N, C-alpha and C positions, 0 to 999 in steps of 0.2 A: 252653826253647822256648816260643814265643809263638804256637802254632798256632791257638788260639782267636781271637785278634785277626786273624790272617791270613785265616782262614776267614770271619770276619765282614766283613772288607774286601772279599773276593772276592764274597760274597753281595750286599753293598750295591752294589758296582760292577755286578754282573749285573742287579740290580733296576733300577738307574738306567738302564743301557743298554737294558733291555727296555722301560722306561717311555718312553724317548726314541724307540724304534723302533716302539712300539705305535701303529698307525694309528688305532685306536678311541679311544685316550687322547688322541691329537693332535687328533682331530676334536672330542672333548669339551672340550678346552682351548680350541680356537678358538671353539666354540659358547658357552662360558662367557664368553670375552672379548667376543664380539658382544653377548651379553646385558648385560654390564656397560656397554658403550658405549651400548646402547639405553636402559638405566635411567638412566645419567648424562644422556643427551640429554633424556629425559622430565623428569627432575628440573629441569634448566635451563629447559625449556619451561614447566613449571608455575610456577617462580619468576618468569620473564619475564611470564607471563600474569597473575600476581598483581600485579606492578608496573604493568602496563598497565591492569588493571582499576581499581586505586586511582587512577591518573592520570585515567581517564575519569570516575570517580565525582567527583573534585574538579572536573573541567571542567564536568560537568553541574550540579553544585551551584553553581558560579559563575554559570552561565547562569540558574539559577532565582533566585539572589539578585539578579542584574541585573534580571530581570523584576519581582521584588518591589520593587526600588528605583524602577524606572520607574513601576510602578503607584502606589506611594505618592507619588512626585513629581507625577504627573498628578492624582491624587486630592486632594492638598493644594493644588494650584495652583502649585507651585514650578516645574513644567515646563509649558510652553505650546507646543502643537503646532498652534495654529490656523492659522498661516501655512503650515505644511507638513503637510497632511492625510495624505499617504502615508508620511511618515517613520516614525511610530510603528508602523503595521501592518507596514511592510516590515522593521523591526528585529525585531518579534515573530515574524514568519513566518520570517525568516532564522535566528534563534536556534532556533526550534522545529525547523526542518529540520536544523540541525546536531545537535540532540539525537537526532532520529530516525536520522540518519546514523551517529552514534557508537553508538547501540544496535544498528544493523545490523552495524557492525564487530565489536562485542562478540560478537554471536550467530554471525556467519559465520566470523570468523577466530580469535577467542580461545577459543571453545568449539565447535569443530567436532563433527559427529556422530561417535560412536565407530564404528570399523571393526573392532572386536574380536569380531565375532559368531562367527567360527570358531575363536577362540583360547581 
């Protein structure tokens, strides 16, 4: 007779059915799944934030290099803006405002204030 195996099967089936019917365990499983989803979402958000931050750094660097190129070109006399007195200041102001705007986007949207004060 194989009563030891039969008893073991009965106990395992009872434990499994108890686990499936236990509402506390079900709530804990659901809570754990929600936490996993939240952690996965945060991980994706941080990865996306890193990508956007790198893109903005490259964009701002290109603006700075552009301004350096204009400054060197005007200083050496290779660029002449005497006929268009407003062109050079408008280019510099427009690019400066874009840099400030991208800084605002970084601070406001990519690095929002933490709302985890109660957690």
